[in-house]
Structure formats: structure tokens, C-alpha cells
MIDOSE-1310 file (N, C-alpha, C; in nm, 2 decimals, decimal comma, always signed):
residues 89
mdka	-1,07/+0,36/+2,50/-1,06/+0,31/+2,63/-1,14/+0,41/+2,72; -1,22/+0,35/+2,81/-1,31/+0,43/+2,89/-1,23/+0,47/+3,02; -1,29/+0,57/+3,09/-1,23/+0,62/+3,21/-1,21/+0,52/+3,32; -1,30/+0,42/+3,33/-1,28/+0,31/+3,43/-1,16/+0,23/+3,40
tvay	-1,14/+0,20/+3,27/-1,02/+0,12/+3,24/-0,89/+0,20/+3,26; -0,89/+0,32/+3,23/-0,78/+0,41/+3,25/-0,75/+0,42/+3,40; -0,85/+0,43/+3,48/-0,84/+0,44/+3,63/-0,79/+0,31/+3,69; -0,84/+0,20/+3,63/-0,80/+0,07/+3,68/-0,66/+0,03/+3,66
kpvg	-0,60/+0,07/+3,55/-0,46/+0,03/+3,52/-0,36/+0,05/+3,63; -0,35/+0,17/+3,69/-0,25/+0,19/+3,80/-0,30/+0,12/+3,93; -0,43/+0,12/+3,95/-0,48/+0,06/+4,07/-0,46/-0,09/+4,06; -0,48/-0,15/+3,95/-0,46/-0,29/+3,93/-0,32/-0,33/+3,94
wlag	-0,23/-0,25/+3,89/-0,09/-0,28/+3,89/-0,04/-0,28/+4,04; -0,07/-0,17/+4,11/-0,03/-0,16/+4,25/-0,09/-0,27/+4,34; -0,22/-0,30/+4,31/-0,29/-0,40/+4,39/-0,22/-0,54/+4,36; -0,19/-0,56/+4,23/-0,12/-0,69/+4,20/+0,01/-0,70/+4,27
lgag	+0,09/-0,60/+4,27/+0,22/-0,60/+4,34/+0,20/-0,63/+4,49; +0,10/-0,57/+4,55/+0,08/-0,60/+4,69/+0,02/-0,74/+4,71; -0,06/-0,78/+4,62/-0,11/-0,92/+4,63/+0,00/-1,02/+4,62; +0,10/-1,00/+4,53/+0,21/-1,09/+4,52/+0,29/-1,10/+4,65
vfag	+0,31/-0,99/+4,71/+0,39/-0,99/+4,84/+0,31/-1,06/+4,95; +0,18/-1,03/+4,96/+0,09/-1,09/+5,06/+0,08/-1,24/+5,03; +0,06/-1,28/+4,91/+0,05/-1,42/+4,88/+0,18/-1,50/+4,92; +0,29/-1,44/+4,89/+0,42/-1,50/+4,93/+0,43/-1,52/+5,08
llfr	+0,40/-1,42/+5,15/+0,40/-1,43/+5,30/+0,30/-1,54/+5,35; +0,18/-1,54/+5,29/+0,08/-1,63/+5,33/+0,12/-1,77/+5,30; +0,18/-1,79/+5,18/+0,23/-1,93/+5,14/+0,33/-1,98/+5,24; +0,43/-1,90/+5,28/+0,53/-1,94/+5,38/+0,47/-1,98/+5,51
qvwk	+0,37/-1,91/+5,56/+0,30/-1,94/+5,68/+0,22/-2,07/+5,67; +0,15/-2,09/+5,56/+0,07/-2,21/+5,54/+0,16/-2,33/+5,53; +0,28/-2,31/+5,46/+0,37/-2,42/+5,44/+0,43/-2,47/+5,58; +0,46/-2,37/+5,66/+0,51/-2,40/+5,80/+0,41/-2,49/+5,87
laag	+0,28/-2,45/+5,86/+0,17/-2,52/+5,94/+0,15/-2,66/+5,87; +0,14/-2,66/+5,74/+0,11/-2,79/+5,67/+0,22/-2,89/+5,68; +0,34/-2,85/+5,66/+0,46/-2,94/+5,65/+0,54/-2,95/+5,77; +0,52/-2,85/+5,86/+0,60/-2,85/+5,98/+0,75/-2,82/+5,95
drda	+0,77/-2,75/+5,84/+0,90/-2,72/+5,80/+0,91/-2,57/+5,78; +1,03/-2,52/+5,82/+1,05/-2,37/+5,82/+1,05/-2,32/+5,68; +1,12/-2,38/+5,59/+1,13/-2,33/+5,45/+1,06/-2,43/+5,35; +0,99/-2,37/+5,26/+0,93/-2,44/+5,15/+1,04/-2,49/+5,06
pdal	+1,02/-2,61/+5,00/+1,12/-2,66/+4,91/+1,13/-2,58/+4,78; +1,25/-2,57/+4,73/+1,27/-2,51/+4,60/+1,30/-2,62/+4,50; +1,26/-2,59/+4,37/+1,28/-2,70/+4,27/+1,42/-2,74/+4,26; +1,52/-2,66/+4,29/+1,66/-2,70/+4,28/+1,72/-2,75/+4,41
deer	+1,63/-2,77/+4,51/+1,68/-2,83/+4,64/+1,70/-2,98/+4,62; +1,83/-3,02/+4,62/+1,86/-3,16/+4,59/+1,82/-3,25/+4,70; +1,80/-3,20/+4,82/+1,76/-3,28/+4,94/+1,61/-3,32/+4,94; +1,53/-3,25/+4,86/+1,39/-3,27/+4,86/+1,34/-3,36/+4,75
gwge	+1,24/-3,44/+4,77/+1,19/-3,53/+4,67/+1,08/-3,46/+4,58; +1,05/-3,53/+4,47/+0,96/-3,48/+4,37/+0,82/-3,44/+4,43; +0,77/-3,53/+4,52/+0,64/-3,51/+4,58/+0,63/-3,39/+4,66; +0,73/-3,36/+4,74/+0,74/-3,24/+4,82/+0,75/-3,12/+4,74
imaa	+0,83/-3,12/+4,63/+0,85/-3,01/+4,54/+0,72/-2,98/+4,47; +0,65/-3,08/+4,42/+0,53/-3,06/+4,35/+0,41/-3,01/+4,44; +0,41/-3,07/+4,56/+0,30/-3,03/+4,65/+0,32/-2,88/+4,69; +0,44/-2,84/+4,71/+0,47/-2,70/+4,75/+0,43/-2,61/+4,63
aalq	+0,47/-2,65/+4,51/+0,44/-2,57/+4,39/+0,28/-2,55/+4,37; +0,21/-2,66/+4,39/+0,07/-2,66/+4,38/+0,00/-2,57/+4,48; +0,05/-2,58/+4,60/-0,01/-2,50/+4,71/+0,02/-2,35/+4,69; +0,15/-2,32/+4,65/+0,18/-2,19/+4,62/+0,10/-2,13/+4,50
gaif	+0,08/-2,21/+4,40/+0,00/-2,16/+4,28/-0,14/-2,13/+4,32; -0,20/-2,22/+4,40/-0,34/-2,20/+4,45/-0,35/-2,08/+4,53; -0,26/-2,06/+4,62/-0,27/-1,94/+4,71/-0,25/-1,81/+4,63; -0,16/-1,81/+4,54/-0,14/-1,69/+4,45/-0,26/-1,66/+4,37
aivk	-0,32/-1,76/+4,31/-0,44/-1,75/+4,22/-0,56/-1,69/+4,30; -0,58/-1,75/+4,42/-0,69/-1,70/+4,51/-0,67/-1,56/+4,55; -0,55/-1,52/+4,60/-0,52/-1,39/+4,64/-0,54/-1,29/+4,52; -0,48/-1,33/+4,41/-0,49/-1,24/+4,29/-0,63/-1,22/+4,25
agvd	-0,71/-1,32/+4,24/-0,85/-1,31/+4,20/-0,93/-1,22/+4,30; -0,91/-1,23/+4,43/-0,97/-1,15/+4,53/-0,93/-1,00/+4,51; -0,80/-0,98/+4,50/-0,75/-0,84/+4,49/-0,80/-0,78/+4,36; -0,80/-0,85/+4,25/-0,85/-0,80/+4,12/-1,00/-0,76/+4,13
risa	-1,08/-0,85/+4,20/-1,22/-0,82/+4,21/-1,25/-0,70/+4,30; -1,18/-0,69/+4,41/-1,19/-0,57/+4,50/-1,15/-0,45/+4,43; -1,04/-0,45/+4,36/-0,99/-0,33/+4,28/-1,10/-0,29/+4,18; -1,15/-0,38/+4,11/-1,25/-0,35/+4,00/-1,38/-0,29/+4,07
qgvr	-1,42/-0,34/+4,18/-1,53/-0,28/+4,25/-1,50/-0,14/+4,30; -1,38/-0,12/+4,35/-1,35/+0,02/+4,39/-1,35/+0,12/+4,28; -1,29/+0,07/+4,16/-1,30/+0,16/+4,05/-1,44/+0,19/+4,00; -1,53/+0,09/+4,00/-1,67/+0,11/+3,97/-1,73/+0,21/+4,07
kvtg	-1,70/+0,20/+4,19/-1,76/+0,29/+4,29/-1,72/+0,43/+4,27; -1,59/+0,45/+4,22/-1,54/+0,59/+4,20/-1,59/+0,64/+4,06; -1,59/+0,56/+3,96/-1,62/+0,60/+3,82/-1,76/+0,58/+3,78; -1,82/+0,48/+3,84/-1,96/+0,44/+3,80/-1,96/+0,34/+3,69
vwpd	-1,84/+0,29/+3,64/-1,83/+0,20/+3,53/-1,74/+0,09/+3,57; -1,77/-0,04/+3,53/-1,69/-0,15/+3,56/-1,57/-0,15/+3,46; -1,45/-0,17/+3,50/-1,33/-0,16/+3,41/-1,32/-0,28/+3,32; -1,28/-0,25/+3,20/-1,24/-0,36/+3,11/-1,10/-0,40/+3,14
h	-1,05/-0,51/+3,07/-0,92/-0,56/+3,09/-0,82/-0,46/+3,04
């Protein structure tokens, strides 16, 4: 395991944690704007239909994936800047 990979592990873990929190906040704001509803539906919400549940899940998944990919890429670039080597997984 090279130094970039060792350096990336804690950076990636902390960045991933922050990305998850940020993505959750972003999803809630986007849902409010898109659906005009304060709370996104939960799969166990009996009052919500399948379409609304699945739309919310798809939007949430897309937001999480985009934020995670961006944060992973920025973190890897930062590690390369410090160590001179691109980190492996």
C-alpha cells in the first residue's frame, strides 16, 4: 500500500461522512422545491403513493451519488497534491 492510499483512507472516510450529511440536506431542499412538500416521503408512509415514494428515492439516490463522486474526486486530487501520487482504492 503506497503513501497516497494510506493518506487517502482517513481523508476519504471523513469526506464521505461530510458528503452524506451535505447530500441529505441538499435532498431535503430540492424535494421542498420540486414537490412543494415540506417532508420527503418515507417508504413506510402509508399516506403516500408508490410513484411519490419511488420518485423521492430516485432523486435522493442521484443526489447522493453526485455529491459522493464529487467529494471523492476532490479528496483524491488533494491527496495527490500533498503526496504527489494518485491514491488507489
